[in-house]
C-alpha positions in Angstrom: 0.0 0.0 0.0 2.8 2.4 0.9 4.5 1.8 -2.4 1.3 2.4 -4.3 0.8 5.7 -2.5 4.4 6.7 -3.3 3.9 5.8 -7.0 0.6 7.8 -7.1 2.3 10.8 -5.5 5.3 10.9 -7.8 3.1 10.0 -10.8 0.7 12.9 -10.2 3.7 15.4 -9.9 5.2 14.1 -13.2 1.8 14.0 -15.0 1.1 17.6 -13.9 4.5 18.7 -15.3 4.0 17.0 -18.7 0.5 18.3 -18.8 1.9 21.8 -18.8 4.0 21.1 -21.9 1.1 19.3 -23.5 -1.6 22.0 -23.0 0.7 24.8 -24.0 1.8 23.0 -27.2 -1.9 22.4 -28.1 -2.6 26.1 -27.4 -0.1 27.0 -30.1 -1.3 24.2 -32.4 2.0 22.4 -32.2 1.4 18.7 -33.1 1.9 16.3 -30.1 2.6 12.7 -31.2 2.2 11.1 -27.8 1.3 11.8 -24.2 2.8 9.0 -22.0 2.4 8.3 -18.4 5.2 6.0 -17.1 8.1 4.6 -19.1 8.9 1.3 -20.8 6.5 -0.9 -22.8 2.9 0.3 -23.4 0.2 -1.5 -21.5 -2.7 0.6 -22.6 -3.2 3.2 -25.3 -5.9 5.4 -26.7 -5.7 7.0 -30.2 -7.0 10.5 -30.0 -7.7 12.8 -32.9 -4.1 14.0 -33.2 -2.3 12.4 -30.2 -1.7 8.9 -28.9 -2.3 8.6 -25.1 -0.4 5.8 -23.5 0.0 4.2 -20.1 3.4 2.4 -19.8 4.5 -0.5 -17.6 7.2 1.3 -15.4 5.3 3.7 -13.1 8.1 6.3 -13.0 8.4 9.3 -15.3 6.4 10.2 -18.3 6.9 12.3 -21.4 5.2 14.4 -24.1 6.5 13.8 -27.7 6.2 17.3 -29.2 6.9 17.2 -32.9 9.2 19.5 -34.7 11.9 19.8 -32.1 14.5 17.9 -34.2 17.0 19.8 -36.3 15.8 20.1 -39.9 12.3 19.0 -39.0 9.7 19.9 -41.6 6.6 19.1 -39.6 3.8 21.6 -40.2 3.4 23.9 -37.2 6.3 22.0 -35.5 8.0 23.3 -32.4 10.9 24.9 -34.2 8.6 26.8 -36.6 7.1 28.8 -33.7 8.4 32.1 -32.3 11.0 32.2 -29.5 8.4 33.5 -27.1 6.0 30.6 -27.9 8.7 28.0 -27.5 9.7 29.6 -24.2 6.1 29.3 -22.9 5.9 25.6 -24.0 9.2 24.8 -22.2 8.4 26.8 -19.1 4.8 25.5 -18.8 5.9 22.2 -17.2 7.8 24.0 -14.4 4.9 26.5 -14.0 2.4 23.7 -13.5 4.6 22.1 -10.8 4.9 25.5 -9.0 1.2 26.1 -9.4 0.4 22.6 -8.0 2.6 23.2 -4.9 1.1 26.7 -4.4 -2.5 25.4 -4.6 -1.9 22.6 -2.1 -0.4 25.2 0.3 -3.2 27.6 -0.3 -6.1 25.2 0.0 -4.7 23.4 3.1 -4.1 26.9 4.7 -7.7 27.9 4.0 -9.1 24.6 5.3 -6.9 24.1 8.4 -5.3 27.5 9.1 -1.7 27.8 10.1 0.0 26.9 13.3 1.7 30.0 14.7 4.4 28.7 17.1 5.0 30.8 20.2 8.5 32.1 20.9 7.9 31.9 24.6 9.7 29.0 26.5 6.3 27.4 27.4 5.7 23.7 27.1 3.0 22.9 24.5 3.2 19.1 24.6 5.4 16.2 25.8 6.7 14.0 23.0 5.1 10.6 23.8 8.3 8.5 23.5 9.9 10.8 26.1 7.2 10.9 28.7 9.1 8.9 31.3 12.1 11.3 31.2 10.1 14.5 30.8 7.3 13.5 33.2 8.2 16.3 35.5 7.1 18.8 32.9 3.5 19.3 31.9 1.9 21.5 29.2 1.7 25.1 30.2 5.0 25.0 32.2 7.2 28.0 31.5 10.9 27.3 31.6 12.7 30.1 33.5 16.2 28.8 34.0 18.4 25.8 33.0 21.5 25.3 35.1 21.3 28.9 36.2 21.0 30.2 32.7 18.0 32.5 32.1 15.7 31.3 29.4 14.0 34.2 27.6 12.7 32.5 24.5 12.2 29.0 23.0 15.5 29.0 21.1 17.4 29.6 24.4 16.4 26.1 25.5 18.4 24.3 22.8 21.4 26.6 23.1 21.5 26.2 26.9 21.2 22.4 26.7 24.4 22.2 24.7 26.2 23.8 27.7 24.9 21.3 30.2 27.9 19.1 31.4 27.9 15.4 30.5 28.3 12.9 33.3 28.6 9.1 32.5 27.2 9.7 29.0 24.1 11.4 30.5 23.1 15.0 31.0 20.9 16.2 33.9 19.4 19.7 33.5 18.6 21.6 36.7 15.5 23.3 35.5 13.5 26.1 37.1 9.8 26.1 36.1 7.0 28.5 36.5 3.7 26.6 37.1 0.5 28.1 38.3 2.3 31.2 39.6 4.8 29.1 41.6 8.5 28.5 40.9 9.5 24.8 40.9 13.0 23.4 40.7 13.4 20.0 39.0 16.2 17.8 37.8 15.5 16.5 34.3 17.4 13.6 32.6 17.8 14.7 29.0 17.1 12.5 26.0 19.9 11.7 23.5 19.5 11.5 19.7 22.0 9.0 18.3 21.7 10.3 14.7 22.1 14.0 15.4 24.4 13.5 18.4 22.5 16.0 20.6 20.6 16.1 23.9 17.0 17.4 24.1 14.1 17.7 26.6 11.5 16.0 24.5 9.0 18.8 24.5 7.3 21.0 21.8 6.4 24.7 22.0 2.9 26.2 22.4 1.1 27.1 19.2 -2.2 28.6 18.1 -4.1 28.0 14.9 -4.7 31.2 12.9 -7.4 31.1 10.2 -7.3 33.1 6.9 -9.7 34.3 4.4 -9.3 34.1 0.6 -7.3 37.3 0.3 -5.1 37.0 3.4 -4.5 33.3 2.6 -3.0 34.3 -0.8 -0.4 36.5 0.9 0.6 33.9 3.5 0.6 31.1 1.0 2.9 33.1 -1.3 5.3 33.7 1.6 5.3 30.0 2.5 5.9 29.0 -1.1 8.9 31.4 -1.4 10.3 30.2 2.0 10.1 26.5 1.0 11.5 27.2 -2.5 14.4 29.1 -0.9 15.2 26.1 1.4 15.1 23.8 -1.6 17.4 26.1 -3.6 19.8 26.1 -0.7 19.7 22.3 -0.8 20.7 22.3 -4.5 23.5 24.8 -3.7 24.8 22.5 -1.0 24.6 19.6 -3.5 26.6 21.4 -6.2 29.2 22.6 -3.7 29.7 19.1 -2.3 28.3 19.8 1.2 25.9 16.9 0.8 27.1 13.3 1.4 26.5 10.8 -1.5 24.5 8.7 1.0 22.0 11.5 1.3 21.3 11.7 -2.4 18.2 9.9 -3.5 16.9 8.8 -6.8 13.4 7.4 -7.8 13.7 4.3 -5.5 14.9 6.4 -2.5 12.1 8.9 -3.0 9.5 6.1 -3.2 10.8 4.7 0.1 10.7 8.1 1.8 7.2 8.9 0.5 6.0 5.4 1.4 7.3 5.7 5.0 5.9 9.2 5.2 2.4 8.0 4.2 2.2 6.4 7.7 2.0 10.0 9.0 -1.3 10.5 7.3 -2.8 12.7 4.6 -1.3 16.0 5.8 2.2 14.5 5.7 1.6 13.2 2.1 0.4 16.7 1.1 3.5 18.3 2.6 5.7 15.9 0.7 3.8 16.6 -2.5 4.6 20.3 -2.0 8.3 19.6 -1.5 8.6 17.2 -4.4 6.6 19.4 -6.8 8.8 22.4 -6.1 11.9 20.1 -6.3 10.9 18.9 -9.8 10.2 22.4 -10.9 13.5 23.8 -9.7 15.4 20.8 -11.0 14.0 21.2 -14.5 14.8 24.9 -14.4 18.5 24.3 -13.9 20.5 25.7 -16.8 21.7 22.2 -17.7 21.6 20.8 -21.3 18.6 18.5 -22.1 16.6 19.9 -19.1 13.9 22.5 -19.7 16.2 25.1 -18.2 19.0 24.2 -20.6 16.7 24.6 -23.6 15.3 27.9 -22.2 18.8 29.3 -22.0 19.2 29.0 -25.8 15.8 30.6 -26.4 16.7 33.5 -24.1 19.9 34.0 -26.1 17.8 34.0 -29.3 15.4 36.6 -27.7 18.3 39.0 -27.1 19.6 38.5 -30.7 22.2 35.8 -30.2 21.4 32.8 -32.5 23.1 29.5 -31.8 23.5 26.9 -34.6 20.7 24.4 -34.1 23.0 21.4 -34.8 25.4 22.6 -32.2 22.6 23.1 -29.7 21.3 19.6 -30.4 24.7 18.1 -29.7 24.9 20.0 -26.4 21.5 18.6 -25.4 22.5 15.1 -26.5 25.6 15.3 -24.3 23.5 16.6 -21.4 21.1 13.7 -21.8 23.9 11.2 -21.6 25.2 12.9 -18.4 21.7 12.8 -17.0 21.3 9.1 -17.8 24.6 8.4 -16.0 23.4 10.5 -13.0 20.1 8.5 -12.9 22.1 5.2 -12.9 24.4 6.5 -10.2 21.6 7.7 -7.8 19.5 4.5 -8.5 22.5 2.3 -7.6 23.0 4.5 -4.5 19.4 3.9 -3.6 19.8 0.2 -4.0 23.0 0.3 -1.8 21.2 2.3 0.9 18.2 0.0 0.8 20.5 -3.1 1.2 
C-alpha cells in the first residue's frame, strides 16, 4: 500500500509537469505525437484525434512527444517553426504547472486548516510521547525560566543552553527552574539523546495557536510560505553542487518512493506536505540551466530573444551530451538507492 501511495504521489507530480507542456503545445497548435504516463512498454493506449495517449509499464516518469523539435524537421506547425516566445512558454509550462500545483496545495490546506503559529515563549506545549518517562516532571503550560542557572528568555534559548549542560557518565541532567500556576518549581530532568544528530534534548514541543485566513489574506501567507520552501530547496541544491551533501543523502526514484511510502504512515497531511516539496523540487530541477533539461533549452531561447542565434545542430549536440550525463546520473543515484536499501 505504501509503495502504491508513493507511486501515485510521484506520478501525479510528473503528469502535472508533462500536462503543462502538452496543454501549451496544443494552445499554439503544435502537433503532439504522444502523451505518455510512465516509461517502458505500453500496457494501454488510446488513439486521440491527433495524439496517442499511453500508459506504460514502469510507473516512473512520463513524457510528451512534441513534434518538430529535431534539427531540420519539416513538420507543419512544428515546435521549431514557432516564435521564440511561444517556444519559451511551452518549455516553461511544465515547471509553471509544478509550482502552481505546490502553491494550490499550500493555499487550499491553509484555508481549510489554518496555520500553526508557534509561540517564541519558552512554554511547554506538549510532551513527545516517546519521552514521557524522562520529561514526566514537565506538563503542558509550564514556563521554563532557567536551565543550570542560565536565564531562558525564549524557546531558542532552551536548545542553546542544553548544549552547555555538562555530561556525566554519558548522561546530562538539567537543573530546571519552572513557573507553574504562579509558583516557581525546581526540577532535575534527565535529557534524551539523539544518536543520529548526536545531541541532547528535553522532548517537548512549544505552544502554538491555529490562525485562520480568508481568501485574500490566505494568498499573501501562501505566497510567503511558497517562497520560503523554495528558498530552502534552492539552498539544498546549492549544497549539493558545492559538495556539502554526502552521497548517502542523495536519493533517486527508488529512494524517493521509500521516503514517500514511509511518510504516508504519518497521514494525509504528511503526504500533502511531501507533494509540495517534491513538486517544487521537480520544478526547480527542470529549471536548472543544464543541457537537455527545460532550463538548458530555455537558455538557448533567451539568447535568441536578445539577438544571439546559436547553430541548431550545435545546440542539439549540447542537449544530447547533457542527456547522456543525466542518464549516467540517474544510474548513479539509483545504484546509490539500492545500496542504501540493502
